[in-house]
C-alpha positions as CSV (number, residue, x, y, z in Angstrom):
1,M,42.2,-5.4,141.6
2,S,39.6,-3.7,140.3
3,G,39.1,-4.4,136.8
4,E,41.9,-7.3,136.9
5,R,40.9,-11.1,136.9
6,W,41.0,-12.1,140.1
7,P,43.2,-15.4,140.7
8,R,41.8,-18.6,141.0
9,F,43.7,-19.3,144.5
10,M,44.0,-16.3,146.7
11,T,46.3,-15.7,149.8
12,R,44.3,-14.8,152.8
13,T,44.7,-11.0,152.2
14,V,43.7,-10.8,148.9
15,A,40.5,-13.5,149.5
16,C,39.5,-11.1,152.1
17,E,39.6,-7.8,149.7
18,Y,37.4,-10.3,147.3
19,V,34.8,-10.7,149.7
20,S,35.1,-7.1,151.1
21,L,36.1,-8.6,154.7
22,T,38.8,-7.6,157.1
23,V,41.0,-10.4,158.1
24,A,39.4,-10.9,161.6
25,Q,35.9,-10.8,159.8
26,F,37.1,-13.4,157.2
27,E,38.4,-15.7,159.9
28,R,35.1,-16.1,162.2
29,E,33.2,-16.6,158.7
30,V,35.6,-19.3,157.9
31,I,35.3,-20.7,161.5
32,V,31.6,-20.6,161.8
33,G,31.4,-22.5,158.1
34,R,30.3,-19.6,156.3
35,L,33.2,-19.6,153.9
36,P,35.3,-22.2,153.0
37,G,38.8,-23.1,154.5
38,A,42.2,-22.8,153.0
39,V,44.0,-25.2,150.9
40,E,47.9,-25.4,151.2
41,L,49.9,-24.2,148.2
42,G,53.4,-23.3,148.1
43,G,53.6,-24.0,151.5
44,R,51.1,-21.2,152.5
45,D,47.2,-20.7,153.0
46,H,45.0,-20.2,149.7
47,W,41.3,-19.9,149.3
48,C,39.8,-21.3,145.8
49,R,38.0,-18.6,144.4
50,T,35.4,-20.8,142.8
51,Q,35.0,-22.3,146.2
52,L,34.4,-18.5,147.6
53,D,32.0,-18.0,144.9
54,S,29.8,-21.2,145.7
55,Y,29.7,-20.1,149.2
56,L,28.6,-16.8,148.4
57,D,26.1,-17.8,146.5
58,R,24.5,-19.9,149.3
59,L,24.8,-16.9,151.6
60,A,23.2,-14.8,149.3
61,G,20.0,-17.5,148.6
62,S,21.2,-18.4,145.0
63,S,21.1,-22.3,146.3
64,E,18.4,-24.6,147.6
65,G,17.8,-24.8,151.4
66,D,19.3,-23.1,154.7
67,W,23.1,-23.1,154.6
68,R,22.9,-23.0,158.7
69,K,21.4,-26.7,159.0
70,N,24.9,-28.2,158.3
71,L,26.8,-25.9,160.5
72,P,28.1,-28.2,163.8
73,I,26.2,-25.7,166.3
74,Y,22.9,-26.5,164.2
75,Q,23.5,-30.2,164.1
76,S,23.7,-30.4,167.9
77,L,20.4,-28.4,168.0
78,N,19.0,-30.9,165.3
79,D,19.9,-33.8,167.3
80,A,18.7,-32.8,170.6
81,P,15.5,-34.6,172.1
82,R,12.3,-32.6,171.2
83,R,9.6,-32.2,173.9
């Protein structure tokens, strides 16, 4: 889709191309929370381009704070008692 306008809602395949990841890599990033989950549209999973952009900006350091602090695995570490 080089040179063309990316759609607002993308299928998995198009979203993978948009972020330059394989389907397996994309799914792993969604599972760990580094990329947003899908929304159902027309009976199929789609990813919102603006949400993808927001998550990618956060990963690139364009927003404040550490993106990892809100992941479930880090939440459990933060809740653990300190010695």
